[in-house]
N, C-alpha and C positions, 0 to 999 in steps of 0.2 A: 251481409249483402245489402246494398242500398239501391232503391229504385224510385223513379219519379214519373208521374203521369199527369197529363193536363186535364183540365175540366172539359166538359162537352156541353153543347147546346143541341138538343135533339128536336126532331119534327121539322123545325124551320118553317113552320106554317103548314103547307100541304103534305109534307113528307112524313106523315104520322107513323111512328114506330119503324121507320125505314131509313131516314137520313139523320146524320149528326155531324157536327163540326167541332173539332178540337180547338180550344181557346187557351190563351196564355195566362191561365191561373193554374197553380200546381199543388199537388200533394206529394210529399217525399216520405218514404218509409224505409227504415233501417231495421233489419232483423238479425239478432245475434244470439248465440247459445246462452242459456242461463239455467239456474237450478229450478226456477219456477217462473210462472208467467208474470211479466211486468210490462205495463204499457205506459209510456210517457208521451203525452199528447200536447201539442202547442198549436196556437193559431186557431183557425176555424174548426169548430167541433170539439174543442178542448174541454168544454163544459159537460160533455156526456160521460157517463160512467165508464171507467177503464177497467172493466172486469172481464170474466170469461165470456160474457155475451157480446162483447164488442165485436164489430164486424171483422176487424183485423185479426182478433184472436180466433174467430171461427174459421177464417180463411187459413190461418197458420195450421190449425188442427187438421183441416181438410187436406192440405198439401203435405204437411210433415208427419201427420199421425200423432202428434203431441203438441203441447203448448209450453214446453220448457224453454222459453225464449224471452228476450227483452225486445219489445217493439217500440221504436221511436217514430213518432208521426209528427210531421209539421205540414199544415195545410193552409192554403190560401183560398180554398174553394168553399164558399158558403154552403151550409148543410140545409137541405129541405127547400132549396130555391130553384130547382129545375136546372141545375148545372152539373149533373152527373157525378156528384161527390162520392156516392157509394160505389159506382162502377170504377171510378179512378182509384179509390182506396183499395178496392178488392184486387184490381189489376196490379197495382204497385206492390201490395203485400205478397201476392202470389209470385211476382217476379223476384222480390227480395228473399223469398224462400227457395228460389231456384226452380220454380215450376216451368216446364218447357212450353206451356201453352196458357199464359196468363189471360188471353182473350176468352178462352173457354171457361176458365175459373170465374172471371168477372161476370161474364154473361149468365152463368148459372146462379151465382149469388145475387146479382142485381136484377136479373130477369129482363134486361134490356140490351140486346146484342149491339144496337146502334151506338149507345153510350159507351159500352165497353170497347167497341171497335175504334171509335174516335180517340179514346184515351190511349189505346195500344198502338194504333197505326198512325195517328195524327192526321191533320188535314180534314177534308170533306170525305165522308164515307157513306156508302149504302150497305146495309146489313140486314140479315134475317136469319131465321133458324131453318136449316135444311137437314132432314133426317136426324133431328134431335141435337144438332151441333150448329154453332154460329158460323155463318159464311159472310165474309165482308170484303169489300173492294174499295180502294181509294178512287175518288173521282177527281177530275181536273178542277183546280181552284185558282182563280185569278189572284195573284199575290198582291195586287194593288188595293184590293178590298180591305176595308177597316170596319171594326165592329164596336158597338156601344151596348153595354148592359145596364139596364135599370134594375137594381137589386133591392127590393123592399125589405125592411126589417121585420118581416113576418114569414113564417114557414107555411108551406103547403105540401103535405106528404103526397107522394105519387099515388099511394093507395086511395087516399081521399079524392084526389083529382080524377082517378079512373072510375071511381064509384058512380059518378054522374053520367058516364058515357052510355049511349044507347047500345043495345045488343045488335042492332041492324041499322043500316043507312039506306037512303033512297038511291036509285040508279043515277039520278041527276047529280046528287052530292058526290057520289063516288067518281063519276066522270069529271066533274068540276075539279076535284082534288088531283086526279091523275094528270089532267091537262096542265094545271098550274105547277105541279111538281116537275113536269118536263120543262116548262119555262124557267123554273127556278134553277134546275141543274144546268141549263144552257147559260143562264145569266151569271151563275157563280163561276162558271168556267171562263166567261168573258164579260167583264163588267159593263161593257158598252151595249150588251144585249140584255142587261138586267131590267126587267119590267116590274113596275109597282104591283101589278096584279099577281106576280109570281109568289107573293107571300100570303095570298088569300087562302082561307081554309073553311071547310064546312063540317069537318068531322069531329073536332075536339074543342077548338077555341070558343065557338058560340055557346056550347053547353056548359063550359067552365066559367063563363063570364060572371055568373053570380058569385063565384068564389073570390073574384077580384074585380068588382064593378068599375074601378077607376082605370082598368087596363086600356080600354078603348080610347079614352081621352088622352092618356099618356102616350100611346102609340101614335095618335094623331099629331100630338105636339112634336114627336120625333120626326115624323114625315114632313111636317111644316118647316122643321129646321134643316131639312136636306136629306134625311135618310130615304133611300129608295125603297127598301122593304122593311117592314116591322112585323114581329110575331112574338108569341109566347116562347120562352126558352124551356123546352121540355114541357113538364106539367105545370110550370110556373112556380111562384108568381113572378120570377124574373122575366123581363122583356128584352128582346134582342132587336137592335137596329143594324141593318146592313147598309154600309155607305161605300160610295165608289172612290173615295179618296180619303187620305188621312186628315187633311185640313177640314174637310166636310165633317168627318167623324168627331173631330175636336169641338166643332161648333155644336153638333148634335149632343155631345156629352154635356156641354155647358147648359144647353137648353133643357136637357133631361133633368139636371140637378134642380133647375128652376121649376120645372113642371112637377117634380116630386114635392117641392116645398109648397107650391101653389095648391096642390091637391091635399096637403096636410098629411103626407105619407112620409114617415121616417125611412130613410134608405140612402143609397148611394148610386151614382152614375159612374161607370167605369169604361174607359177607352181601352180596348183589348185588341190583340192581333190573333190571327189564326196560328195555332201551333202546328208546325209541319213535321216535328220530330217524333211525336208520340212518346211511347214508353222508352226510358233510358235507364239502364242499370249498370252497376259497377261494384267491385269489391269494396267494402267499407273498412 
């Protein structure tokens, strides 16, 4: 069985641990019977050990009860960059094993139902855990929106990024984020209603700034080039720019490449679209 899932950008500024958007970078997984475990990995993440501790192998054992399989992985999703690579890989692997609920499997292994939901459902999603299980819904998304990713050549693990978060937040900060998340959802449904303030956040980006001090300057460059909203992608260090047209996004992408170079940061600027299909599986 073969399955493919898109990358995801979670949080989107104020939607911390609640919103995510599927993007047009993909991981494809093929699982077939074998006498023993074999993992063949190409593309992003191919440098990691392909042994029994590999995420795909752990998902296979969970779904199938054994790992006597050959797993072929090809990924376009950078690892450790805030683009939901683990959730996408877990969901694709579960689907390639024939699991009827790859969203639940991916959310359990990755710990982020919003990333898992975006990779499985596609588009813009809201997701959370209810009664111990992930619950997710697609939200309206204006298909004229285009997106730019700045992807530095440096990793930032989610665990490390979460370690700096406070255990409580002020009422003012909570209210600010809720209001801006409402604006963001409205603007993503209708690009003509997208407001620059919709990407503002007080819960996670400010306290993570020390882990990527160049982020604020890079996001400013993206906005000056025409992006309406900029934010960290997930836990970072990738940055997301939301643009109201494809020509604008192309200009923002070019400016992003220049901004990375001017900041002395190795990395790449990618022009991507929202993925609306989510998980796709077929017999291999």
